[in-house]
C-alpha positions in Angstrom: 168.4 141.9 15.3 169.5 144.0 18.4 166.1 145.7 18.3 164.3 142.3 18.4 166.5 141.1 21.3 166.0 144.4 23.2 162.2 144.3 22.7 162.2 140.7 23.9 164.2 141.6 27.1 161.8 144.5 27.7 158.8 142.3 27.3 160.3 139.7 29.7 161.1 142.4 32.3 157.6 143.7 32.1 156.2 140.1 32.5 158.4 139.5 35.6 157.5 142.8 37.1 153.8 142.1 36.6 154.2 138.7 38.1 155.9 140.1 41.2 153.3 142.8 41.6 150.4 140.4 41.3 147.1 141.0 43.1 145.9 139.0 46.0 143.3 137.4 43.7 146.1 136.0 41.5 148.1 134.8 44.5 145.1 133.0 46.0 144.5 131.1 42.9 148.1 130.3 42.0 148.0 127.0 43.9 145.1 125.8 41.7 146.8 127.1 38.6 150.2 125.6 39.3 148.9 122.1 40.1 146.7 121.4 37.1 146.2 122.5 33.5 143.2 124.7 32.9 140.3 122.4 31.7 138.0 125.3 31.0 140.0 126.9 28.2 139.5 130.5 27.4 141.5 133.6 27.8 142.2 135.6 30.9 139.4 138.2 31.1 139.0 140.8 33.9 136.4 139.8 36.5 133.3 141.9 36.5 133.0 144.5 39.3 131.2 143.2 42.4 128.2 145.5 41.7 127.8 144.6 38.0 124.7 142.5 37.4 125.9 139.1 36.2 123.1 136.6 36.9 119.6 136.9 35.4 116.8 135.0 37.0 113.6 134.6 34.9 110.5 133.2 36.6 107.1 133.3 34.8 107.9 136.6 33.0 109.5 138.3 36.0 113.2 139.1 35.6 115.7 139.8 38.4 119.3 140.7 37.8 121.8 140.1 40.5 125.5 141.1 41.1 128.0 139.3 43.2 127.3 142.0 45.9 123.6 141.0 45.8 124.5 137.3 46.1 126.7 138.0 49.1 123.7 139.5 51.0 122.2 136.0 51.3 123.4 133.4 53.8 126.8 132.0 52.7 127.6 128.4 51.8 131.2 127.4 52.2 132.1 123.9 51.0 135.3 122.1 50.0 134.5 119.7 47.2 136.3 117.4 44.9 136.2 119.4 41.7 135.8 116.9 38.9 137.3 119.0 36.1 140.7 119.7 37.9 140.5 116.5 40.0 141.4 118.1 43.3 139.7 119.4 46.4 138.8 123.1 46.2 137.0 125.4 48.6 134.0 127.3 47.1 131.9 130.0 48.6 128.4 130.9 47.3 124.7 130.8 47.8 122.5 127.7 48.0 120.2 127.3 45.1 117.4 126.6 47.5 117.9 130.1 49.1 118.0 131.7 45.6 115.0 129.8 44.4 113.0 130.9 47.5 114.0 134.5 47.0 112.6 134.6 43.4 109.6 132.2 43.9 110.9 129.1 42.1 109.1 126.1 43.5 110.4 122.5 43.8 108.2 121.2 40.9 109.4 123.9 38.5 111.6 122.8 35.6 114.7 125.0 35.8 117.1 125.8 32.9 120.6 127.0 33.7 122.4 128.8 30.9 126.1 129.6 30.7 127.7 132.6 28.9 128.5 130.3 25.9 124.8 129.3 25.9 125.5 125.8 27.3 122.3 124.7 29.0 121.3 122.2 31.6 117.8 121.6 32.9 116.4 119.7 35.9 113.6 120.1 38.4 114.3 122.6 41.2 113.8 119.8 43.7 116.9 118.1 42.3 119.1 121.1 42.9 117.6 121.6 46.3 117.8 118.0 47.3 121.5 117.8 46.5 122.4 121.1 48.2 123.7 122.5 44.9 124.9 126.1 45.2 126.1 128.9 43.0 129.7 129.7 43.8 131.2 133.1 43.4 134.5 132.4 45.2 137.1 129.7 44.7 140.2 129.1 46.8 139.8 132.4 48.6 139.2 134.7 45.7 136.8 135.5 42.9 136.4 132.8 40.3 138.2 134.0 37.2 136.4 133.8 33.8 139.2 131.5 32.6 138.4 129.1 35.5 134.7 128.9 34.8 133.6 132.1 36.6 132.5 134.4 37.7 129.6 132.1 38.8 129.5 128.3 38.8 127.0 125.7 39.9 128.7 123.4 42.4 127.4 120.0 43.7 128.7 118.9 47.1 130.3 115.4 47.3 128.2 112.4 48.2 125.0 113.6 46.5 123.1 112.1 43.6 124.1 114.8 41.1 127.8 114.9 41.9 128.6 112.3 39.2 126.6 114.2 36.5 129.1 116.6 35.1 126.4 118.3 33.0 125.0 120.0 36.2 128.3 121.7 36.9 127.4 124.6 34.7 130.3 127.2 34.8 130.2 130.8 33.7 126.6 130.8 34.7 124.6 133.7 33.2 120.9 132.9 33.6 118.5 130.7 35.5 115.0 130.4 34.2 111.8 128.5 34.8 110.7 126.5 31.8 
């Protein structure tokens, strides 16, 4: 019995020490974590390195793989939106889908399919993403978007646009965009 209690105390001490020595990423997201339950589910998984390819773009047989570092080379979009899954305002940073589409030759009349890591898919015409100023976020609340929070990439729709009420478009853990 003493061994069980001792092991429990050791585990609790380690947990407290780890919490006190948290990274800036964990600290930046603590406000979001402490206010709401996690609607995304899933376990805590380490974020990919910034240079690791995480988004695949497929357009008429051509494939381009991009990392977060690659995405950061494009003009930045920074928007605070009412996030419908956690029901609070959160600041996101990313790249506009219009900019990304232009870079890989996706045209406004193309039917675009977005695919998440869990194979959840959403499709719409590129013009709908462009017209609503949808963007692909790679930062949330000042840090990377954790996998357990729908990261590392998410499609975000700014408030007051036609797609904002369509929760299907808010594809999180985005892995691929392809032209159908």
